[in-house]
NUZADO-756603 format. One record per residue (C-alpha): residue in three letters; y, z, x. Coordinates in steps of 0.1 Angstrom, whole numbers, plus 2048, in hexadecimal, padded with zeros to 3 digits. Layout:
alaYZX...
END
This chain:
metB69218432lysB92211436ileBA422F447ileBCB22A44DthrBE2240465leuC0A24245FasnC2525646EcysC37253451asnC5726545EglyC5E27743FileC45272423argC61270409serC7325441DserC53240420leuC4D2443F9serC702343F4lysC6821740DglyC4520A3FCleuC2D223405leuC1B2273E4gluC1C1FF3DFpheC0A1FC404ileBEF2153FBargBE82033DBhisBE81E13EEgluBD11EE40DasnBBC2063F5proBB121B413aspB96236410metBAA24F422ileBCB24C431cysBDB26544ApheBFE26B44BglnC13280469gluC3728B466thrC36292443lysC552A7445alaC532B6421proC452D140FgluC242D63FClysC302C53DAgluC3E2A73EDileC1C2A13FBthrC062A73DEargC1628F3C7gluC062843A9gluC0B2613B2pheBF02643CFargBD82773B9serBDC25B39BleuBCF2433B9glyBB12583BDtyrBB726D3DAgluBB42903E1ileBCD29E3F8tyrBCB2B8417pheBEB2C042FcysBF92D5448ileC1B2DD446alaC312ED462gluC4030F462lysC632FF467proC6E2EB446glyC722C844AtyrC602C546CserC3E2B2475glyC242B645AthrC032A2457alaBEC298439ileBCB288430leuBCB27440FthrBA526E408lysB8E25F3EBileB6F26E3FClysB6C2953F7proB672A5416lysB4A2BD422serB632D6431valB892D743AserB9C2E5457ileBC22E8456glyBD32EF476tyrBB42EB488glyBB82F94AAaspBD33144B4glyBFA3164B9ileC0E2F74AFpheBED2E84A2lysBF32FF485thrC1830B488gluC282E948AglyC122D846FargBFF2C2488serBDA2C047EvalBC32B9460pheB9D2B9465leuB872AC44EgluB5F2A944FpheB4C291439asnB2628A436gluB2926E453pheB43277469tyrB6428C470leuB8828446CtrpBA0291480asnBC728B476leuBDF295493tyrC0429249DpheC082984C1proC282A84CFserC432924DDglyC532994FFthrC722884F9serC862A54F3glyC842B4514gluC6C2C452EgluC612E451BargC542CD4FEglnC452B7519lysC332D5525ileC272DC501lysC1B2B9500tyrC062BD51DglnBF82DE50EpheBF02CD4EEleuBDD2B14FEaspBC82C9513alaBC12DD4F2pheBB72BC4DFthrB9F2B14FCgluB8C2D44FCleuB8A2D14D6serB7D2AE4D7lysB622B24F1proB462C54D8tyrB482A84C2leuB3D2914DFlysB1A2A24D8lysB182A04B6lysB052844A0lysB2327E487proB3F26B497leuB6227849CleuB7F266493valBA127049EcysBC025F493glyBE8263494aspC062614A7valBFC26A4CCasnC1F2634DAileC0E2514F8alaC0B22E4FEhisBEF227513thrBF3209527gluC0C1EC52EleuBFC1DB512aspC071F54FBileC2E1F3501hisC491D9501asnC581E7523proC411F853ClysC571F755AglyC73204549asnC6021F534gluC4A22B553lysC6124B557asnC62253531serC4E26951BglyC3225850ApheC2D240528leuC2C258544proC0F25555EgluC01275557gluC0226F52FargBF124D536lysBD725B54EtrpBCE27852FmetBC725A519thrBB124B533aspB9E268538pheB9B272516leuB8C25050CasnB76252529leuB6527051BglyB5625B502pheB7024D4E8trpB7C22C4DCaspBA02224D9cysB962114BApheBB01F94B8argBAC1EE4DDalaB891EB4DCileB8C1D14BFhisBA81BE4D0proBA51C64F5gluBC01AE502valBD81AC4E7lysBFC1B24F0aspC1D1B54DCgluC0B1C94BEtyrC1F1EB4BEserC212084A4trpC412184A9trpC6320C4B1thrC862214B5tyrC9E21949AargCB72104B6pheCBE1EF4C6glnCAD1DC4A9alaC8C1E54BBargC751DD49FlysC861BC498asnC821AF4BCasnC5E1C04BFlysC691D64DBglyC4F1F24D2trpC362094DAargC0E20D4D0ileC0F2344CEaspBFA2384ADtyrBD52364B0pheBB323A4A1leuB9A24D4BDleuB7524A4B4thrB5825A4C7lysB412404D4serB242424BElysB0722B4B1hisB1223B48DalaB3322B48ClysB3C20448FleuB5E1F8492gluB661DA478aspB8A1D347EalaBAD1E3486lysBD11D947FileBF41E447FalaC031DC45FlysC271D0466gluC341D0440proC401E142FvalC571F4443metC5221843BserC5D22A459aspC6422847DhisC3C223481alaC2520C473proC05213461valBE520D476valBC6201460leuBA320646DgluB841F745CvalB6520B469glnB4021245EpheB31234461thrB0923645D
END
């Protein structure tokens, strides 16, 4: 099974930069979007359905803000839009699907870069997400979480760790949260397959020619419960085409 996650930073913008061609080329079973920033008609496009996908989405109350969606060729057993309370729903940050062999949870985690209040909300979101995830560690079916987590976990995941240690997204408290979360019983799928690789990033600021110079952060993840019913096959970050300030992360996994 091939699953892709992409913060598209506006689905209309990504479509104008080759998104449909990318989907045709990769032909994933599922693709998860964050920051769709669009109304329903722009997400449930006939172009997606013509490729064989059904579409499930969560739209923020604020127009043109946030938003998540999952395109899937496999019909889910159940669907939870805005799984959780508060900004999981109101800010369009969560789509949760149950399939026969696994659960898929697409999330757009808050950023704390705009100030202390949003950083506080980010920590609240992390705590709530942790508690919502814990029951799935006891289930037979694996839980696969994907999306823009807005945290670079280790020094391998950021181009300038020393210069960013006081910046949201690489704060010690955020990195500790990620370590503690993985220690509950989750794989960081990309890092599990590529334990030592450096300079593989999924986000670059639009400033300072960051992408050209590969001064990026790896903040987009697949997080999977450690289960005998899931086998990681491959993971990559697709650098081309450039459709967003993020790059798609592509996961190949077997569920049994």
